[in-house]
N, C-alpha and C positions, 0 to 999 in steps of 0.2 A: 490740900486735897491730893490724894494719891492718884497716879496715872490711871489705875483701873477704875476709880470712881468717875474721873473725867470721861473716860472712854464709855463707861456704862451710861452716864448722863447724856452724852452725845448720841449714843446708840438708841436710847429710849426716845429722845427727841426726834430723831430721824424716822424711827419705826412708827411713832405715833402719827406722823404726817402722812405716811404711806397708806395707812388703813383708814383714813378719814377723808371726808369731803366737806368743803365749805361752800354753801350756797347763799348768795346774796340777791335780794330783790331790789333792783334799782328803780322799780316803779315804772319803767319804760314800756315793757311788754305786758299785755294782759289780753284776755279773751275779749272779743268785741262785745260791747254793751248795746242796749237798744238804741243808743245814740248813733251807732255806726250802722249804716244801711247801704247796701249795694243796689244800684238801679237795675230793674229787670230789663231784658232785651228779647227781641224776636229773633230766634235762630234762623228759621226758614218759614215761609208762608206760601200758600197757594190759594187761588180763587178762580172761579169760572162757572160755566153753565153746562148742564147736561140734560138730556131728555130722560124723563122717568116714565118707563112704559106702564108702570102700575097705575099712576095717576093721570097718565097721558098729558103731561105738561112739562114745560121747561122748569128747571130748578137751578137756583144759584147756590153754590157752596163756598164756604170760607173755612180755611184750616190754617192754624198757626202752631208752630212748635216754639215754645218760649222757655226762657231760663232765668234764674235769679240765683246769685251766689249765696243768698240768705236761705235758700231752700224753696221748694215748690209751694209750700204753704204760705209763703209771703206774697204770692201772686193773687190778686183779688179780682181782676177784670181784664178781659181781652176783647177788643172791639175792632171791627173792620169798617172803614169809612171809604166810600167810593166817590171819586172826583171825575169830572169830565174835562179832560185836558184839551179837547177841541174848543170848548167854550170858556177858556180862561181859568181852568182848574176849579170850576164851580163845584160845590158839594152837591152830590146827587142823593145819596142815601147812606145810612149807617146801621150797623148790625152788631148785636152783642153775641159773642161766642160762648159756648158752654164747655166746661171741663169734661174731658173724656175719661175713660177708665185708666188711660195712661196719663198721669198727672201733668206732664209737660205739654200735652197736645190739647188744643181747644178747637172746637168745630161747631159749625152751624150750617143748616140748609134752609132755604126759603123759596117757595114757589115764586116764579117770576111775576105772577099776577098780584102778589103781595108786596112787590118792590116797585121802585121807580126806575128799574133797570131794564135794558133790552138786550137779549142774548145775541142779537145780530149786530150790535154796535161795538166797534173795536177801539174806541178812543177813551176808555176808562182807565184810571189808575186806582189801585186799592192800597190804602195805607192801614197797616195793622198796628194798633196801639196796645201796649200792655202796661198795667199799673200794679203797684204793690201797696201794702198797708200804709206806707209813709208817703203816698202820692208821688213816688218816683215813677218815671215813665220811660219806656223805650218804644221805638217805632221802626217799621220796615215797609218800604213801598214796593209793590209788585204790579205787573200787568196781568189782568185776568184772562183766562182762556174763554173765548167766545166762539160763535159759529163763523165769525169773520176773523179768523186767526192769522190773517195776512196783512198786518197793519202797514200802512205806507209811512215811510219816514222814520221808522224806529230802528 
């Protein structure tokens, strides 16, 4: 083979690798399947009591901002459970929250007379629970705002 043929063959081999790309799938990385699921979690929550001048009664409110890495449509339920920490963390009442226009925020209001709660009692804790389609759960505990917002020992 003449030197120009060797040079041309070498040049073609080098140029052919510069303009091409080789991609191999090792099977390790792929998009998540339905078997992969992130647990939802409560980002922030608030609960408390306020006077409603329209109905002239005390109203309890519960609000939670939730998140799920699988998307907001994966969240199926948000609940608020109230416990009495003064009496051994006994369960007092539970409430289902509704999704608002902002998909990540869930909210509910209940007149005090329809609950087992007292707006003048300051020893409640509220645990917000969030569930997704795969029954994964997240929770966050908060102290509600009541008319006795000067709790002793907290």
